[in-house]
N, C-alpha and C positions, 0 to 999 in steps of 0.2 A: 173811472170811466175814460175809455179811449179817446183820444182826440180826432176830431172828425177830420176827413180827406177834405181841403177844398178844392175848387177847381183847377187853381193854380198846380197843387200836388200831383194832379190825375195829370194834367199835361205835360210835366215833367218827363221828360225820358228817361228810361229804364236803365240803372248804370250798369249791369250786368249786359245788355243788349247793346249797350255802347260800345263796351269793350270786345264784345263780339263781333261786331262792325269794323273797328279798326284792325282785330284779327283777320277779318276776311280781305279788309281792302288791303292789308300787308302781304295776304297770300297772291292776289289777283296780282300786284305791281311787281311780285318778285315770284312769277309762276316757274319759270325753270329751275330756279336754283330751289324752290320749295321742293316741286317734285324730285328733284335730284336729291335733296335732303333726305326725302321720305323713303326714296328708294334704296337709299343706302342703309339707311335704319332699318327697314323692311327685311333687308338683304343678314344685317347684323343679325336681329332676333331669329331669321330662320337659321342661321350658320349654326346660333348659339342652342337654339334647340334640339336640331338636329346633331349636335356633339355630344348633349345632355344624353338624349336616347341611345346614340351610338356607346357612349362611356357605361351605361347601366347597362346594356347589355352585354357588352365586353365583359365588366364585372361579374353579371352573372355566369357568364361561361366560365372565366376564369374560376370561379369557385367550385362549380361544377367537377372541374378537372381537381381542383385542390382535394375535395371530397374524394374523388375517387383514388387519389394518392393515401389520404389519412385511411382511409377504410383498407386498402390493399394493407397497409402498413398493421393496423390494429388487428385484423383481422387473423393475420399469421400471429401476432401480440397473443392473440385468445389460444389457438391451438400449439402454439408452442412453447408457451408460459412466458416468453421476454419478446421484446424486439430487437435484440442485439444480433440477431440471425437473419435482418431483414435482407431480403436477396436486393440483388442488381435492380430488378424490373421495380423496389420502390423508390430507389433513389431515381431512378429513371423517371418514374412518376412526377415527383417531386421539381425534377430538373425539367420536364415538360413545361410546367406552369411559368418556370422563369422566362422560359425561352419563346413561347406564346405570347405570355401576357406580362412583359415586366414591369409595367406600371401600377397593376391591378394590386389591391390590397391582398389578395391570395399570395402574391409573388411574395411580399416580407415574410408571411407566415411561412412558406416553403422555404426561405432562407434557414428561418429559426429552425424548422424541423431536420433541414439536412445538417444543421450545425450540432445538433444534440445525435443524430443518425452517424456521422463522421467520428464525432467525438468517443460514442460509445464504441466504434469499429477501429479506434485506436489512431485514423488518420487527421491528426492535433491541427497541422495546416491547413487542411481541407475543412475543420470544424472551424476556426479561426476565422478563415474568410467567407465562411457562411454566415457567423454570427455578425462580422462587422458588414457585411452586405446587407443584412437586415437593420442593423442600426443606420445604414445609408438610407433606407427605406422606409423607416417605422418613424409615424408620427411624434412629435415632441410628446413626452411624458406617456409614453404607452408604457401599460402595465410590465411589459414583457421585457422593458430595455434593463433592470437592473439585473434579470437572468441571463441576458444576452453578454453584459459584460462578466457575469460572474463565470459563464462557459469559455468566454475568451480567456479568464483567470486561470481555469482550470487547464486548458491548453498551455499555455505558457506554464503552468506548474509542472505538468507532465513532461516537459522539455528542457525542464530545471531554469531556465529563465526567468529567476525569482524576480528579479526587479520589475520585469514586466507585468510579470503575474500581480503584485502587490501594486501597480499602478490602476491594473484592470477591476481587482477587489476595490482599491479607494472608489473609482467611476459606480460602481455596484452600489457603494455606499451611499454615494452622493446622489445617485438618481432614485433610491428606494425614498419616494417623500412619504410614503404612509408609515416608515420606520417597520414593516412587518417583516423583514429578512435582514435587518442591520445585524440581529446576534448572530447568523449563520455568519453572516460576512465578515464578521470581525474573526470570527472561530477560524474561517479559511486563512485570514491574514496572520492570526497567531500560529497556526500551522505552517504555514509557508517561512515564519520566521523562525521557527522548529528547525525546519529542515536546512535552515542557513546557518545554524548554530548560535543564535540568539537568544539566549533564553530570558534575557530581562524584558526584550520589546515582545516576544511569546507572551510571558506574564501578565505582561500590561495588555496588552490587546485580548487573553482570554477573560481578564478581569473587565474589560469592556463588553465582551461575548454576553458574560453573565447579567451584567446591568440589563442586556436589551433582549434577553432570555423570556418567554414563557411557557417552553416547552420544558416540563421536568424532567423527561430523560436526557433529554439536552443539558438541562442545567447541571443534574447531577453529573453526566459526562465532563462537561468543563469544570467541574469544583475537583473530581480526581484531577484534571489535569494541572489544574492551578494548584494542587495539594504535593503533585509530584515536581513540577519548577520550583516552586517555595522550598523545596527540602533538598535540592539540587544546589 
């Protein structure tokens, strides 16, 4: 059975009430400082809230602009059968996202799309710059990061800057945390070593590619390459 409260216990001041009384006394004695601090705190809260809603609004506007560019690109792809013939209006649409909303999520996606478009158009310097801009803007461990490094590697390979191409492909392997495209990237590196007339290194990397490949068609291709290099 619970102990019965005594008259002394009932007459004891409530600890919470005492604590509130002390707080109130502190506020009264430091009224000016309290109101100043409260005003600053309220202003910070107001500005933070306003910035949050402003940022959300800007992200939504940027996304709309990005989707407009995306639709323009792939509507032409559907009618023409490929997006390699995308007109200047598609490039301009993605560039508009970058100009209007450079800090948005849509901006780094626009950089990635421009990298692919410039590459397909044969403008390897602009393609590489776009992929690099994507990497500067993208969050850490973004799923497209290995692809951006691969794109940079392709650009250097097209310009026969093989050492830089290999460096980019190595970064692609390092960023492919799931190992999904590791086999493809090792195959890319092997191809570059072939172009450099370094058959032993190419053979080594084709073997690594085969170990990391699950696609039967690609595995068959790599086996043929290994057989060719092994017999040479």
